[in-house]
OpenMM code with the backbone's topology and positions (N, CA, C; nanometers):
from openmm import Vec3, app, unit

residues = "MET THR TYR LEU LEU VAL PHE LEU PHE GLN VAL THR PHE ASN ILE ALA LYS VAL PHE GLU ILE LYS LEU THR GLN GLU ASN LYS THR ILE GLY LEU MET VAL ASN SER VAL ALA ILE ASN LEU ILE GLY LEU ALA SER SER PHE VAL SER ILE ASP SER LEU PHE LYS GLY ASP PHE TRP ILE ILE LEU PHE TYR THR ILE GLY SER VAL VAL GLY LYS TRP ILE GLY MET ASN TYR TYR GLN ASN THR LYS THR ILE ILE LYS THR ASN LYS PRO LYS GLU LYS LEU LYS LYS ILE ASN ASN ASP LEU LEU ARG PHE GLN HIS".split()
positions = [
    Vec3(-11.8754, -13.6541, -4.4405),
    Vec3(-11.7881, -13.7665, -4.4107),
    Vec3(-11.6423, -13.7323, -4.4409),
    Vec3(-11.6198, -13.6644, -4.5519),
    Vec3(-11.4830, -13.6271, -4.5889),
    Vec3(-11.4229, -13.5322, -4.4862),
    Vec3(-11.5060, -13.4390, -4.4371),
    Vec3(-11.4566, -13.3438, -4.3383),
    Vec3(-11.4106, -13.4151, -4.2109),
    Vec3(-11.4921, -13.5082, -4.1643),
    Vec3(-11.4581, -13.5834, -4.0444),
    Vec3(-11.3319, -13.6663, -4.0669),
    Vec3(-11.3202, -13.7265, -4.1822),
    Vec3(-11.2035, -13.8077, -4.2145),
    Vec3(-11.0757, -13.7238, -4.2133),
    Vec3(-11.0794, -13.6086, -4.2789),
    Vec3(-10.9617, -13.5205, -4.2816),
    Vec3(-10.9302, -13.4696, -4.1413),
    Vec3(-11.0326, -13.4325, -4.0667),
    Vec3(-11.0124, -13.3860, -3.9294),
    Vec3(-10.9424, -13.4939, -3.8466),
    Vec3(-10.9919, -13.6170, -3.8523),
    Vec3(-10.9323, -13.7264, -3.7745),
    Vec3(-10.7907, -13.7604, -3.8226),
    Vec3(-10.7696, -13.7574, -3.9544),
    Vec3(-10.6346, -13.7798, -4.0068),
    Vec3(-10.5381, -13.6754, -3.9501),
    Vec3(-10.5792, -13.5504, -3.9508),
    Vec3(-10.4907, -13.4432, -3.9048),
    Vec3(-10.4660, -13.4495, -3.7543),
    Vec3(-10.5680, -13.4829, -3.6780),
    Vec3(-10.5495, -13.4995, -3.5334),
    Vec3(-10.4480, -13.6100, -3.5077),
    Vec3(-10.4680, -13.7240, -3.5712),
    Vec3(-10.3779, -13.8378, -3.5530),
    Vec3(-10.2363, -13.8047, -3.6004),
    Vec3(-10.2259, -13.7406, -3.7146),
    Vec3(-10.0964, -13.7030, -3.7711),
    Vec3(-10.0190, -13.6131, -3.6738),
    Vec3(-10.0856, -13.5134, -3.6189),
    Vec3(-10.0161, -13.4188, -3.5320),
    Vec3(-9.9835, -13.4759, -3.3950),
    Vec3(-10.0665, -13.5656, -3.3444),
    Vec3(-10.0305, -13.6355, -3.2206),
    Vec3(-9.9053, -13.7195, -3.2453),
    Vec3(-9.9015, -13.7882, -3.3580),
    Vec3(-9.7841, -13.8698, -3.3914),
    Vec3(-9.6597, -13.7831, -3.4089),
    Vec3(-9.6745, -13.6634, -3.4651),
    Vec3(-9.5592, -13.5733, -3.4813),
    Vec3(-9.5038, -13.5298, -3.3453),
    Vec3(-9.5922, -13.5027, -3.2505),
    Vec3(-9.5465, -13.4656, -3.1157),
    Vec3(-9.4710, -13.5821, -3.0531),
    Vec3(-9.5242, -13.7030, -3.0683),
    Vec3(-9.4563, -13.8191, -3.0109),
    Vec3(-9.3283, -13.8544, -3.0863),
    Vec3(-9.3175, -13.8125, -3.2104),
    Vec3(-9.1927, -13.8307, -3.2837),
    Vec3(-9.0799, -13.7542, -3.2137),
    Vec3(-9.1098, -13.6348, -3.1711),
    Vec3(-9.0105, -13.5540, -3.0986),
    Vec3(-8.9757, -13.6214, -2.9672),
    Vec3(-9.0766, -13.6700, -2.8950),
    Vec3(-9.0543, -13.7386, -2.7673),
    Vec3(-8.9659, -13.8621, -2.7871),
    Vec3(-8.9980, -13.9428, -2.8873),
    Vec3(-8.9205, -14.0646, -2.9114),
    Vec3(-8.7774, -14.0324, -2.9539),
    Vec3(-8.7603, -13.9244, -3.0276),
    Vec3(-8.6259, -13.8825, -3.0679),
    Vec3(-8.5448, -13.8416, -2.9464),
    Vec3(-8.6058, -13.7648, -2.8570),
    Vec3(-8.5359, -13.7211, -2.7357),
    Vec3(-8.4970, -13.8382, -2.6475),
    Vec3(-8.5825, -13.9402, -2.6436),
    Vec3(-8.5562, -14.0570, -2.5598),
    Vec3(-8.4704, -14.1613, -2.6301),
    Vec3(-8.4340, -14.1347, -2.7569),
    Vec3(-8.3480, -14.2232, -2.8355),
    Vec3(-8.4068, -14.3641, -2.8477),
    Vec3(-8.5377, -14.3725, -2.8722),
    Vec3(-8.6066, -14.5003, -2.8899),
    Vec3(-8.6229, -14.5256, -3.0398),
    Vec3(-8.5233, -14.5902, -3.0969),
    Vec3(-8.5133, -14.6047, -3.2415),
    Vec3(-8.6278, -14.6856, -3.3026),
    Vec3(-8.6601, -14.7997, -3.2459),
    Vec3(-8.7644, -14.8834, -3.3047),
    Vec3(-8.8996, -14.8137, -3.2986),
    Vec3(-8.9321, -14.7563, -3.1843),
    Vec3(-9.0568, -14.6814, -3.1716),
    Vec3(-9.0625, -14.5649, -3.2680),
    Vec3(-8.9504, -14.4993, -3.2862),
    Vec3(-8.9423, -14.3859, -3.3786),
    Vec3(-8.9656, -14.4312, -3.5230),
    Vec3(-8.9092, -14.5454, -3.5601),
    Vec3(-8.9280, -14.5956, -3.6967),
    Vec3(-9.0744, -14.6340, -3.7225),
    Vec3(-9.1362, -14.7011, -3.6268),
    Vec3(-9.2774, -14.7377, -3.6404),
    Vec3(-9.3636, -14.6121, -3.6491),
    Vec3(-9.3346, -14.5160, -3.5627),
    Vec3(-9.4081, -14.3897, -3.5635),
    Vec3(-9.3891, -14.3161, -3.6963),
    Vec3(-9.2694, -14.3205, -3.7515),
    Vec3(-9.2424, -14.2536, -3.8789),
    Vec3(-9.3228, -14.3147, -3.9936),
    Vec3(-9.3349, -14.4468, -3.9937),
    Vec3(-9.4164, -14.5125, -4.0961),
    Vec3(-9.5624, -14.4679, -4.0832),
    Vec3(-9.6112, -14.4637, -3.9605),
    Vec3(-9.7497, -14.4197, -3.9376),
    Vec3(-9.7686, -14.2753, -3.9826),
    Vec3(-9.6743, -14.1888, -3.9491),
    Vec3(-9.6825, -14.0479, -3.9891),
    Vec3(-9.6901, -14.0361, -4.1411),
    Vec3(-9.6057, -14.1094, -4.2097),
    Vec3(-9.6048, -14.1020, -4.3565),
    Vec3(-9.7350, -14.1525, -4.4183),
    Vec3(-9.7868, -14.2632, -4.3682),
    Vec3(-9.9113, -14.3183, -4.4226),
    Vec3(-10.0304, -14.2266, -4.3945),
    Vec3(-10.0379, -14.1761, -4.2732),
    Vec3(-10.1478, -14.0852, -4.2375),
    Vec3(-10.1374, -13.9553, -4.3163),
    Vec3(-10.0166, -13.9025, -4.3280),
    Vec3(-9.9965, -13.7798, -4.4044),
    Vec3(-10.0339, -13.7959, -4.5504),
    Vec3(-9.9985, -13.9085, -4.6079),
    Vec3(-10.0332, -13.9373, -4.7474),
    Vec3(-10.1845, -13.9458, -4.7660),
    Vec3(-10.2504, -14.0175, -4.6767),
    Vec3(-10.3965, -14.0313, -4.6856),
    Vec3(-10.4657, -13.8966, -4.6674),
    Vec3(-10.4209, -13.8199, -4.5701),
    Vec3(-10.4803, -13.6882, -4.5450),
    Vec3(-10.4611, -13.5952, -4.6640),
    Vec3(-10.3424, -13.5967, -4.7205),
    Vec3(-10.3147, -13.5124, -4.8370),
    Vec3(-10.4000, -13.5540, -4.9560),
    Vec3(-10.4118, -13.6839, -4.9788),
    Vec3(-10.4907, -13.7327, -5.0919),
    Vec3(-10.6359, -13.6871, -5.0818),
    Vec3(-10.6969, -13.7097, -4.9653),
    Vec3(-10.8376, -13.6742, -4.9473),
    Vec3(-10.8564, -13.5226, -4.9564),
    Vec3(-10.7657, -13.4475, -4.8956),
    Vec3(-10.7766, -13.3012, -4.8953),
    Vec3(-10.7598, -13.2429, -5.0347),
    Vec3(-10.6595, -13.2889, -5.1061),
    Vec3(-10.6344, -13.2358, -5.2407),
    Vec3(-10.7473, -13.2755, -5.3353),
    Vec3(-10.7973, -13.3986, -5.3200),
    Vec3(-10.9099, -13.4418, -5.4021),
    Vec3(-11.0303, -13.3486, -5.3813),
    Vec3(-11.0568, -13.3142, -5.2562),
    Vec3(-11.1682, -13.2233, -5.2266),
    Vec3(-11.1430, -13.0841, -5.2828),
    Vec3(-11.0190, -13.0368, -5.2726),
    Vec3(-10.9867, -12.9049, -5.3270),
    Vec3(-11.0043, -12.9008, -5.4783),
    Vec3(-10.9637, -13.0060, -5.5479),
    Vec3(-10.9818, -13.0121, -5.6935),
    Vec3(-11.1298, -13.0122, -5.7328),
    Vec3(-11.2136, -13.0624, -5.6438),
    Vec3(-11.3577, -13.0627, -5.6692),
    Vec3(-11.4224, -12.9294, -5.6304),
    Vec3(-11.3408, -12.8349, -5.5804),
    Vec3(-11.3921, -12.7024, -5.5458),
    Vec3(-11.4433, -12.6885, -5.4039),
    Vec3(-11.4153, -12.7872, -5.3196),
    Vec3(-11.4612, -12.7827, -5.1810),
    Vec3(-11.3524, -12.7191, -5.0941),
    Vec3(-11.3630, -12.5890, -5.0731),
    Vec3(-11.2605, -12.5180, -4.9971),
    Vec3(-11.2843, -12.5214, -4.8465),
    Vec3(-11.3978, -12.5754, -4.8024),
    Vec3(-11.4232, -12.5921, -4.6597),
    Vec3(-11.3256, -12.6937, -4.5988),
    Vec3(-11.2721, -12.7792, -4.6816),
    Vec3(-11.1797, -12.8817, -4.6331),
    Vec3(-11.0582, -12.8181, -4.5649),
    Vec3(-11.0205, -12.7000, -4.6086),
    Vec3(-10.9063, -12.6288, -4.5497),
    Vec3(-10.9311, -12.6015, -4.4021),
    Vec3(-11.0536, -12.5643, -4.3684),
    Vec3(-11.0894, -12.5357, -4.2294),
    Vec3(-11.0743, -12.6608, -4.1428),
    Vec3(-11.1247, -12.7729, -4.1899),
    Vec3(-11.1163, -12.8969, -4.1117),
    Vec3(-10.9728, -12.9489, -4.1033),
    Vec3(-10.8970, -12.9290, -4.2078),
    Vec3(-10.7557, -12.9665, -4.2096),
    Vec3(-10.6798, -12.8873, -4.1023),
    Vec3(-10.7046, -12.7577, -4.0993),
    Vec3(-10.6352, -12.6691, -4.0052),
    Vec3(-10.6795, -12.6938, -3.8615),
    Vec3(-10.8098, -12.7027, -3.8408),
    Vec3(-10.8597, -12.7271, -3.7049),
    Vec3(-10.8103, -12.8624, -3.6530),
    Vec3(-10.8096, -12.9641, -3.7374),
    Vec3(-10.7582, -13.0947, -3.6973),
    Vec3(-10.6116, -13.0883, -3.6570),
    Vec3(-10.5343, -13.0071, -3.7286),
    Vec3(-10.3928, -12.9902, -3.6950),
    Vec3(-10.3755, -12.9270, -3.5579),
    Vec3(-10.4513, -12.8229, -3.5326),
    Vec3(-10.4402, -12.7520, -3.4050),
    Vec3(-10.4846, -12.8412, -3.2896),
    Vec3(-10.5962, -12.9096, -3.3069),
    Vec3(-10.6470, -12.9985, -3.2018),
    Vec3(-10.5478, -13.1125, -3.1760),
    Vec3(-10.4910, -13.1689, -3.2807),
    Vec3(-10.3932, -13.2761, -3.2651),
    Vec3(-10.2695, -13.2318, -3.1895),
    Vec3(-10.2187, -13.1126, -3.2219),
    Vec3(-10.1019, -13.0596, -3.1488),
    Vec3(-10.1370, -13.0376, -3.0027),
    Vec3(-10.2558, -12.9822, -2.9783),
    Vec3(-10.2975, -12.9549, -2.8408),
    Vec3(-10.3073, -13.0843, -2.7600),
    Vec3(-10.3710, -13.1860, -2.8180),
    Vec3(-10.3842, -13.3152, -2.7493),
    Vec3(-10.2460, -13.3760, -2.7249),
    Vec3(-10.1635, -13.3775, -2.8280),
    Vec3(-10.0296, -13.4351, -2.8138),
    Vec3(-9.9462, -13.3648, -2.7084),
    Vec3(-9.9486, -13.2333, -2.7086),
    Vec3(-9.8680, -13.1580, -2.6118),
    Vec3(-9.9209, -13.1757, -2.4701),
    Vec3(-10.0526, -13.1715, -2.4527),
    Vec3(-10.1086, -13.1880, -2.3187),
    Vec3(-10.0876, -13.3284, -2.2661),
    Vec3(-10.1045, -13.4276, -2.3488),
    Vec3(-10.0837, -13.5653, -2.3058),
    Vec3(-9.9365, -13.5875, -2.2708),
    Vec3(-9.8486, -13.5384, -2.3551),
    Vec3(-9.7055, -13.5551, -2.3306),
    Vec3(-9.6644, -13.4836, -2.2028),
    Vec3(-9.7113, -13.3609, -2.1845),
    Vec3(-9.6763, -13.2839, -2.0649),
    Vec3(-9.7289, -13.3531, -1.9399),
    Vec3(-9.8530, -13.4021, -1.9443),
    Vec3(-9.9098, -13.4701, -1.8289),
    Vec3(-9.8359, -13.5995, -1.7985),
    Vec3(-9.7917, -13.6707, -1.9003),
    Vec3(-9.7154, -13.7934, -1.8802),
    Vec3(-9.5829, -13.7633, -1.8124),
    Vec3(-9.5147, -13.6586, -1.8569),
    Vec3(-9.3881, -13.6204, -1.7944),
    Vec3(-9.4092, -13.5830, -1.6482),
    Vec3(-9.5155, -13.5106, -1.6179),
    Vec3(-9.5435, -13.4671, -1.4817),
    Vec3(-9.5714, -13.5863, -1.3921),
    Vec3(-9.6481, -13.6818, -1.4394),
    Vec3(-9.6816, -13.7997, -1.3593),
    Vec3(-9.5551, -13.8803, -1.3288),
    Vec3(-9.4690, -13.8953, -1.4265),
    Vec3(-9.3482, -13.9754, -1.4078),
    Vec3(-9.2521, -13.9080, -1.3099),
    Vec3(-9.2399, -13.7756, -1.3155),
    Vec3(-9.1435, -13.7049, -1.2318),
    Vec3(-9.1873, -13.6884, -1.0869),
    Vec3(-9.3155, -13.6941, -1.0593),
    Vec3(-9.3642, -13.6712, -0.9245),
    Vec3(-9.3426, -13.7940, -0.8372),
    Vec3(-9.3347, -13.7726, -0.7068),
    Vec3(-9.3181, -13.8834, -0.6133),
    Vec3(-9.4501, -13.9557, -0.5877),
    Vec3(-9.5614, -13.8879, -0.6160),
    Vec3(-9.6933, -13.9455, -0.5906),
    Vec3(-9.7736, -13.9457, -0.7203),
    Vec3(-9.7441, -14.0396, -0.8121),
    Vec3(-9.8087, -14.0368, -0.9434),
    Vec3(-9.9603, -14.0547, -0.9389),
    Vec3(-10.0130, -14.1348, -0.8438),
    Vec3(-10.1574, -14.1560, -0.8393),
    Vec3(-10.2299, -14.0267, -0.8022),
    Vec3(-10.1748, -13.9532, -0.7057),
    Vec3(-10.2368, -13.8263, -0.6665),
    Vec3(-10.2294, -13.7257, -0.7805),
    Vec3(-10.1171, -13.7222, -0.8491),
    Vec3(-10.1016, -13.6290, -0.9608),
    Vec3(-10.1971, -13.6657, -1.0739),
    Vec3(-10.2132, -13.7944, -1.1008),
    Vec3(-10.3052, -13.8394, -1.2050),
    Vec3(-10.4483, -13.7994, -1.1709),
    Vec3(-10.4879, -13.8139, -1.0434),
    Vec3(-10.6219, -13.7723, -1.0015),
    Vec3(-10.6414, -13.6229, -1.0242),
    Vec3(-10.5392, -13.5424, -0.9923),
    Vec3(-10.5484, -13.3979, -1.0111),
    Vec3(-10.5647, -13.3641, -1.1599),
    Vec3(-10.4884, -13.4307, -1.2459),
    Vec3(-10.4980, -13.4060, -1.3896),
    Vec3(-10.6365, -13.4439, -1.4402),
    Vec3(-10.6893, -13.5591, -1.3960),
    Vec3(-10.8228, -13.6010, -1.4377),
    Vec3(-10.9290, -13.5019, -1.3912),
    Vec3(-10.9146, -13.4525, -1.2684),
    Vec3(-11.0095, -13.3528, -1.2187),
    Vec3(-11.0014, -13.2247, -1.3001),
    Vec3(-10.8796, -13.1832, -1.3353),
    Vec3(-10.8624, -13.0634, -1.4183),
    Vec3(-10.9284, -13.0820, -1.5543),
    Vec3(-10.9122, -13.2002, -1.6140),
    Vec3(-10.9739, -13.2275, -1.7441),
    Vec3(-11.1261, -13.2281, -1.7339),
    Vec3(-11.1788, -13.2863, -1.6259),
    Vec3(-11.3238, -13.2878, -1.6078),
    Vec3(-11.3777, -13.1459, -1.5907),
    Vec3(-11.3051, -13.0646, -1.5144),
    Vec3(-11.3466, -12.9255, -1.4949),
    Vec3(-11.3437, -12.8502, -1.6283),
    Vec3(-11.2475, -12.8803, -1.7120),
    Vec3(-11.2359, -12.8142, -1.8436),
    Vec3(-11.3536, -12.8496, -1.9334),
    Vec3(-11.4030, -12.9721, -1.9231),
    Vec3(-11.5128, -13.0165, -2.0079),
    Vec3(-11.6449, -12.9499, -1.9726),
    Vec3(-11.6595, -12.9067, -1.8493),
    Vec3(-11.7877, -12.8464, -1.8090),
    Vec3(-11.7843, -12.7006, -1.8240),
] * unit.nanometer
topology = app.Topology()
chain = topology.addChain("A")
for resn in residues:
    res = topology.addResidue(resn, chain)
    for name in ("N", "CA", "C"):
        topology.addAtom(name, app.Element.getBySymbol(name[0]), res)
């Protein structure tokens, strides 16, 4: 349970970090402030659970912490990139269908 919790915290934390950059670039102050509060709370919770596990001698937590970070960055970057592509294209519905097909092909 702890492993899953840390993994999900790290995925969420890193997706929020990617969107922090996006919100900063777009100069969306209120969204950035809300996102910053979420980042801090998630980071605090993730650190608490991870450090608690490390003090108990559970070093496997490092693996889930790291994998969650990588997966979160990957999700955040791919989602952000796909959102930018859909917005910039003249035919967003067709582009969205192509992205969904690419994701389905990746899953199989």
